[in-house]
C-alpha positions in Angstrom: 25.5 162.4 140.5 22.2 164.2 139.2 20.4 163.3 142.6 23.4 165.0 144.5 23.0 168.4 142.6 19.2 168.3 143.3 19.7 167.8 146.9 22.4 170.8 146.8 20.2 173.1 144.9 17.2 172.4 147.2 19.4 173.2 150.4 20.7 176.5 148.7 17.2 177.4 148.1 15.9 176.8 151.4 16.6 180.1 153.2 14.2 182.0 150.9 11.4 179.5 151.2 8.5 179.8 153.9 7.2 176.7 155.8 4.5 175.5 153.1 7.1 175.8 150.2 9.8 173.9 152.7 7.2 171.2 153.2 6.6 170.8 149.2 10.5 170.6 148.6 11.0 168.1 151.3 8.2 166.0 149.8 9.8 166.3 146.1 13.1 165.5 147.5 11.7 162.2 149.2 9.9 161.4 146.1 13.1 161.7 143.9 14.9 159.7 146.4 12.4 156.8 146.2 12.4 157.1 142.5 16.2 156.9 142.3 15.9 153.7 144.6 13.6 152.1 142.7 15.5 152.6 139.5 18.6 151.3 140.9 16.9 148.1 142.1 15.4 147.5 138.9 18.8 147.9 137.2 20.4 145.4 139.6 17.4 143.0 139.0 18.0 143.2 135.1 21.5 142.7 135.5 21.1 139.6 137.5 18.6 138.1 135.0 21.0 138.8 132.2 23.8 136.9 133.9 21.3 133.9 134.7 20.0 133.9 130.9 23.8 134.0 129.8 24.6 131.1 132.3 21.8 129.1 131.2 22.4 129.6 127.5 26.1 128.6 128.2 24.8 125.2 129.8 22.2 124.0 127.1 23.8 125.7 123.8 25.1 122.2 122.9 22.3 120.3 123.7 20.1 118.4 121.0 17.0 116.3 121.2 15.7 113.3 119.0 12.1 113.2 118.6 11.4 109.6 118.2 8.0 109.0 116.4 6.3 106.0 114.9 7.6 107.4 111.5 11.3 107.8 112.4 13.5 109.9 114.2 13.7 114.0 114.1 16.9 115.5 115.7 16.7 119.2 116.5 19.0 121.8 117.9 17.8 125.0 119.7 18.1 128.8 119.7 18.9 129.3 123.5 19.9 133.0 122.5 16.6 133.6 120.8 14.2 131.9 122.9 15.8 130.7 126.0 12.7 130.2 128.2 11.0 128.1 125.3 14.0 126.1 125.1 14.3 125.3 128.7 10.6 124.4 129.0 10.8 122.0 126.0 14.0 120.4 127.4 12.3 120.0 131.0 9.1 118.6 129.4 11.1 116.1 127.4 13.4 114.7 130.0 10.4 114.4 132.2 8.6 112.1 129.8 5.7 114.6 129.3 5.6 114.1 125.5 5.8 110.3 125.6 2.8 108.7 123.9 1.5 112.1 122.6 0.6 112.4 118.7 1.1 114.8 116.1 -2.7 115.7 116.0 -2.7 118.5 113.3 -0.9 117.8 110.0 -1.1 120.2 107.2 1.1 119.4 104.3 3.1 122.4 102.9 2.6 124.3 106.2 3.6 122.4 109.4 3.0 119.3 111.7 1.9 120.0 115.2 2.0 117.8 118.5 2.7 118.1 122.1 -0.7 118.1 123.5 -1.3 115.6 126.3 -5.0 115.2 125.5 -3.8 113.4 122.4 -2.6 110.4 124.2 -6.1 108.6 124.5 -8.6 107.6 121.7 -10.7 110.7 121.7 -9.8 113.2 119.3 -12.4 115.6 120.2 -10.3 117.6 122.7 -7.1 117.4 120.9 -5.3 120.5 120.5 -6.7 122.0 123.6 -4.6 120.8 126.2 -1.1 121.5 127.5 1.4 121.8 130.3 0.5 123.9 133.4 3.1 126.5 132.9 2.3 129.2 130.7 5.3 131.0 128.8 5.8 134.6 127.9 6.2 135.1 124.2 9.9 135.5 122.9 9.2 136.5 119.4 12.3 136.9 117.5 13.9 137.4 114.1 14.1 133.7 113.0 12.1 133.1 109.7 9.6 130.2 109.7 10.8 128.3 106.9 10.9 124.4 106.3 12.5 122.6 109.5 11.7 125.4 112.1 10.6 124.3 115.4 8.1 126.8 117.0 5.6 127.0 119.6 2.0 127.1 119.2 -0.4 129.4 121.3 -3.8 130.8 121.7 -5.0 134.2 120.5 -3.0 135.8 123.5 0.7 135.8 122.6 1.5 134.8 126.2 -0.2 131.5 126.1 2.2 129.1 125.0 2.5 125.8 127.0 3.6 122.4 125.6 2.2 122.2 122.0 4.9 123.0 119.4 5.0 122.5 115.5 7.5 121.9 113.0 7.6 123.9 109.6 6.8 121.7 106.4 6.6 124.7 104.0 7.6 128.3 104.3 5.4 130.8 105.9 6.9 134.1 106.8 3.4 135.4 108.2 4.3 133.6 111.4 7.5 135.6 111.8 7.6 137.6 115.1 4.1 136.4 115.9 5.2 132.8 117.0 8.1 132.1 119.2 10.6 129.9 117.0 13.1 128.1 119.3 14.9 125.5 117.4 15.4 123.8 113.9 15.7 120.1 112.5 19.2 119.3 111.7 18.6 115.6 110.9 15.4 113.9 109.9 13.6 116.2 107.5 12.8 113.2 105.5 10.6 112.1 108.6 9.0 115.5 108.7 8.2 115.0 105.2 6.8 111.6 105.8 4.4 112.9 108.5 3.4 115.8 106.4 2.3 113.4 103.6 0.1 111.4 106.1 -3.5 111.3 105.1 -5.7 113.4 107.3 -9.5 114.0 107.9 -11.2 117.4 107.2 -10.0 118.6 110.7 -6.3 118.0 109.5 -5.9 115.1 111.9 -3.9 111.9 110.5 -6.3 109.0 109.8 -3.5 106.9 111.1 -1.7 108.0 114.4 1.5 109.7 114.3 3.0 108.9 117.9 5.8 110.6 119.6 7.3 107.7 121.5 9.8 109.7 123.4 12.2 112.7 123.2 15.8 112.0 124.0 17.9 115.1 125.0 21.6 114.9 124.8 24.7 117.0 124.6 27.1 117.0 121.7 30.7 117.4 122.1 31.7 121.2 122.1 34.3 122.2 119.4 37.8 123.4 120.8 38.8 126.9 120.2 40.2 127.4 116.7 38.7 124.2 115.2 
């Protein structure tokens, strides 16, 4: 509508313009048309992305994962509406066996337990904490509070550097809120998280005895019927 009015106004004004002014108006009209077209394409692209994210959320909202460790099993559910990209990344890596054999290489009692680094699979601890999957994720900071049991994503100094390393909160730390992408929470097995957090560590927070992620099982729970 606004573009149409602009075109009409320009047309009515043309009679009083010399050739130079006319050329300027033509260029301005062309620029406005290009801007309008670009905005329209952006709106369509945004709408398509929104629909895709909604579809993905519907498909994985009932998904759970069992993180089977040498200390026991931790079951988590996911915040598909808060960090859909992080959730999907974690599920794909888990299903592909990426985490099998990795260790919780950084354990801080009262704070968190961290794992998911492929470098931790070998017996060389010197490079643990530096590795990750090839895909780099954009930040999905949200309003989830980093309290006990929250599953969140580790990253480097740049907010958009999360890959495969994750951590589970043992304590409560609000300083992480909206700075790290929380994407799930423990629903069963907090006693296992506690047991891992109690593990004796070296001065660099690495457990003296390996805590291994044997595998991560992904499964779907039965959806509740409407009204139940």
